[in-house]
Structures are given as C-alpha cells and as structure tokens.
C-alpha beads as a LAMMPS data file, in Angstrom:
LAMMPS data file: protein, C-alpha beads

148 atoms
147 bonds

1 atom types
1 bond types

-500.0 500.0 xlo xhi
-500.0 500.0 ylo yhi
-500.0 500.0 zlo zhi

Masses

1 110.0

Atoms # bond

1 1 1 -278.449 158.418 -490.749
2 1 1 -280.948 160.638 -489.102
3 1 1 -283.213 157.958 -488.369
4 1 1 -280.521 156.086 -486.128
5 1 1 -279.831 159.010 -483.952
6 1 1 -283.523 159.246 -483.449
7 1 1 -283.837 155.563 -482.489
8 1 1 -280.863 155.749 -480.287
9 1 1 -282.295 158.925 -478.543
10 1 1 -285.605 157.152 -477.911
11 1 1 -283.838 154.111 -476.511
12 1 1 -281.799 156.419 -474.160
13 1 1 -284.851 158.192 -472.859
14 1 1 -286.381 154.805 -472.057
15 1 1 -283.314 153.721 -470.099
16 1 1 -283.585 157.009 -468.143
17 1 1 -287.304 156.637 -467.261
18 1 1 -286.381 152.980 -465.814
19 1 1 -283.597 154.310 -463.795
20 1 1 -285.497 157.207 -462.564
21 1 1 -288.616 154.750 -461.531
22 1 1 -286.110 152.537 -459.778
23 1 1 -284.367 155.473 -457.901
24 1 1 -287.742 156.808 -456.771
25 1 1 -288.798 153.165 -455.615
26 1 1 -285.384 152.896 -453.838
27 1 1 -286.021 156.339 -452.031
28 1 1 -289.550 155.430 -450.964
29 1 1 -288.355 152.054 -449.663
30 1 1 -285.612 153.580 -447.674
31 1 1 -287.826 156.202 -445.980
32 1 1 -290.720 153.797 -445.252
33 1 1 -288.877 150.591 -444.107
34 1 1 -289.427 149.281 -440.594
35 1 1 -287.011 150.292 -437.928
36 1 1 -285.017 147.264 -436.852
37 1 1 -285.098 148.117 -433.063
38 1 1 -288.856 148.538 -432.709
39 1 1 -289.920 144.798 -432.963
40 1 1 -286.663 143.143 -432.901
41 1 1 -285.241 140.046 -431.122
42 1 1 -281.847 141.925 -431.196
43 1 1 -278.872 140.074 -430.156
44 1 1 -277.153 141.224 -426.740
45 1 1 -274.282 143.008 -428.515
46 1 1 -276.477 145.608 -430.073
47 1 1 -278.352 146.487 -427.006
48 1 1 -276.629 147.902 -423.945
49 1 1 -277.420 145.855 -420.967
50 1 1 -277.659 147.377 -417.639
51 1 1 -277.192 145.506 -414.248
52 1 1 -280.097 145.159 -411.732
53 1 1 -279.951 145.206 -407.848
54 1 1 -282.222 142.856 -406.096
55 1 1 -283.107 143.498 -402.404
56 1 1 -284.436 140.781 -400.274
57 1 1 -285.892 141.356 -396.681
58 1 1 -285.185 138.122 -394.462
59 1 1 -284.588 139.591 -391.057
60 1 1 -285.969 137.773 -388.112
61 1 1 -287.995 140.738 -386.749
62 1 1 -290.803 142.626 -388.328
63 1 1 -288.353 145.310 -389.887
64 1 1 -289.196 146.700 -393.117
65 1 1 -286.613 148.236 -395.570
66 1 1 -287.306 151.736 -396.315
67 1 1 -284.485 152.936 -398.764
68 1 1 -281.580 151.722 -400.703
69 1 1 -278.807 153.788 -402.079
70 1 1 -275.536 153.404 -404.009
71 1 1 -273.499 155.780 -406.263
72 1 1 -275.809 157.589 -408.713
73 1 1 -278.932 155.837 -407.158
74 1 1 -281.494 156.677 -404.273
75 1 1 -284.454 154.394 -403.882
76 1 1 -286.566 156.165 -401.057
77 1 1 -290.023 155.622 -399.567
78 1 1 -289.848 151.934 -399.898
79 1 1 -291.616 149.407 -397.873
80 1 1 -290.132 145.854 -398.410
81 1 1 -291.658 143.919 -395.790
82 1 1 -290.344 140.721 -394.140
83 1 1 -290.106 137.764 -396.778
84 1 1 -290.303 140.019 -399.736
85 1 1 -287.830 141.499 -402.268
86 1 1 -287.640 144.455 -404.854
87 1 1 -285.457 144.638 -408.039
88 1 1 -284.182 147.917 -409.326
89 1 1 -282.969 148.268 -412.925
90 1 1 -279.900 150.317 -412.695
91 1 1 -280.377 151.840 -416.295
92 1 1 -278.799 155.356 -415.763
93 1 1 -275.454 153.509 -416.007
94 1 1 -272.915 152.931 -413.286
95 1 1 -271.160 155.997 -412.908
96 1 1 -268.794 154.507 -409.879
97 1 1 -267.814 151.376 -412.201
98 1 1 -268.997 147.899 -411.669
99 1 1 -266.610 146.696 -408.911
100 1 1 -266.624 147.266 -405.210
101 1 1 -269.746 149.525 -405.043
102 1 1 -270.957 150.575 -401.533
103 1 1 -274.753 149.876 -401.034
104 1 1 -276.628 151.502 -398.035
105 1 1 -279.723 149.830 -396.859
106 1 1 -282.070 151.716 -394.403
107 1 1 -284.508 149.889 -392.412
108 1 1 -286.860 150.133 -389.552
109 1 1 -288.760 152.870 -387.285
110 1 1 -286.514 154.382 -385.786
111 1 1 -284.426 153.818 -388.875
112 1 1 -281.018 152.260 -388.842
113 1 1 -278.729 151.434 -391.831
114 1 1 -276.200 149.204 -392.970
115 1 1 -273.511 149.157 -395.726
116 1 1 -272.071 146.514 -397.738
117 1 1 -269.877 146.262 -401.036
118 1 1 -271.028 144.386 -404.083
119 1 1 -269.828 143.780 -407.835
120 1 1 -272.308 144.216 -410.480
121 1 1 -272.193 142.614 -414.040
122 1 1 -273.764 144.048 -417.442
123 1 1 -277.186 142.326 -417.747
124 1 1 -277.062 140.396 -414.496
125 1 1 -278.884 140.791 -411.075
126 1 1 -276.831 141.284 -407.977
127 1 1 -278.606 140.207 -404.709
128 1 1 -278.381 141.689 -401.083
129 1 1 -280.228 140.222 -398.347
130 1 1 -280.953 141.992 -394.868
131 1 1 -280.687 139.334 -392.404
132 1 1 -280.514 139.260 -388.443
133 1 1 -282.292 140.885 -385.707
134 1 1 -282.278 143.564 -383.268
135 1 1 -278.878 143.169 -381.246
136 1 1 -280.507 143.572 -377.767
137 1 1 -282.827 140.477 -378.473
138 1 1 -279.543 138.268 -378.138
139 1 1 -278.643 138.091 -381.719
140 1 1 -275.577 139.877 -383.338
141 1 1 -277.664 142.494 -384.982
142 1 1 -278.941 143.123 -388.761
143 1 1 -276.322 142.258 -391.482
144 1 1 -276.239 142.342 -395.187
145 1 1 -275.586 139.018 -397.337
146 1 1 -274.104 139.673 -400.716
147 1 1 -274.928 137.080 -403.542
148 1 1 -273.275 137.856 -406.720

Bonds

1 1 1 2
2 1 2 3
3 1 3 4
4 1 4 5
5 1 5 6
6 1 6 7
7 1 7 8
8 1 8 9
9 1 9 10
10 1 10 11
11 1 11 12
12 1 12 13
13 1 13 14
14 1 14 15
15 1 15 16
16 1 16 17
17 1 17 18
18 1 18 19
19 1 19 20
20 1 20 21
21 1 21 22
22 1 22 23
23 1 23 24
24 1 24 25
25 1 25 26
26 1 26 27
27 1 27 28
28 1 28 29
29 1 29 30
30 1 30 31
31 1 31 32
32 1 32 33
33 1 33 34
34 1 34 35
35 1 35 36
36 1 36 37
37 1 37 38
38 1 38 39
39 1 39 40
40 1 40 41
41 1 41 42
42 1 42 43
43 1 43 44
44 1 44 45
45 1 45 46
46 1 46 47
47 1 47 48
48 1 48 49
49 1 49 50
50 1 50 51
51 1 51 52
52 1 52 53
53 1 53 54
54 1 54 55
55 1 55 56
56 1 56 57
57 1 57 58
58 1 58 59
59 1 59 60
60 1 60 61
61 1 61 62
62 1 62 63
63 1 63 64
64 1 64 65
65 1 65 66
66 1 66 67
67 1 67 68
68 1 68 69
69 1 69 70
70 1 70 71
71 1 71 72
72 1 72 73
73 1 73 74
74 1 74 75
75 1 75 76
76 1 76 77
77 1 77 78
78 1 78 79
79 1 79 80
80 1 80 81
81 1 81 82
82 1 82 83
83 1 83 84
84 1 84 85
85 1 85 86
86 1 86 87
87 1 87 88
88 1 88 89
89 1 89 90
90 1 90 91
91 1 91 92
92 1 92 93
93 1 93 94
94 1 94 95
95 1 95 96
96 1 96 97
97 1 97 98
98 1 98 99
99 1 99 100
100 1 100 101
101 1 101 102
102 1 102 103
103 1 103 104
104 1 104 105
105 1 105 106
106 1 106 107
107 1 107 108
108 1 108 109
109 1 109 110
110 1 110 111
111 1 111 112
112 1 112 113
113 1 113 114
114 1 114 115
115 1 115 116
116 1 116 117
117 1 117 118
118 1 118 119
119 1 119 120
120 1 120 121
121 1 121 122
122 1 122 123
123 1 123 124
124 1 124 125
125 1 125 126
126 1 126 127
127 1 127 128
128 1 128 129
129 1 129 130
130 1 130 131
131 1 131 132
132 1 132 133
133 1 133 134
134 1 134 135
135 1 135 136
136 1 136 137
137 1 137 138
138 1 138 139
139 1 139 140
140 1 140 141
141 1 141 142
142 1 142 143
143 1 143 144
144 1 144 145
145 1 145 146
146 1 146 147
147 1 147 148
C-alpha cells in the first residue's frame, strides 16, 4: 500500500512541474509579445481619425496666405504663395464640433482677412481656396471657396 501512495505522489509532482513550466512560458510570452499597434495595418475603427484642412491659394494677384485659424487651432507665419497649398492635420480634436466651423484666412501685406464656414468629417480633407483679386482693380475682391 505504501508503494502506491509513493507512486501517486511522484505522478502528482510531475504534473505540477509541467503546469509550472507552462505557466512560466505563458507569462514570458504575455510580456514579450509584440504590441499590435506598433506595426499594424489596423482597421479604421480601432484608430481615431482626425480631419484635415487643405488651404489653397488661387487668387489672381501675387498675394500670399500668411495665417489660418479656426476653433482650437492657429497656424501662423505661413507663406502659401499663389498656386500652392498646405494641408493641416487637426489632430488635437475638434472642440467646436464638426459642423459650421468658422475659418479665418489672413493674406497679403498689409494684411487682410476673410472668413468662411465649413463642415469637417473624421478622416477626410476639407478644402478652402482663396480666390479673387484686390477690389479696386475692377473685381469684387477676395473670397473663399469651400469644397467639402
């Protein structure tokens, strides 16, 4: 009888050793596994997508855009010359919401400014374009064209 108990005890110790080895292996694997977000082709639902604002300069004078501002953002000391554009990632979020957001564009020397309202969409680019010319040259002045 004594022999059976000793045999069962050895068998139990062997099972415990294997469980311990598997547990240690599992712990090591859990702490050394790669982070999914580092190099992944993540689907769009798992990554927050921010909107972008593209500002295009297509006026008929030689007037540069010097600043752009909207709720929560100010982009200053710009030099967007005629025929060029610049895209801004709005990655701090949209504190004013996504609809009917006022955008102010400052241009020229001496500086003038013009405003327009635009709507934004997560992950999409909203484009505004400065067009027109100086009003005393016979046109109606500068204006912003909004392309959702």
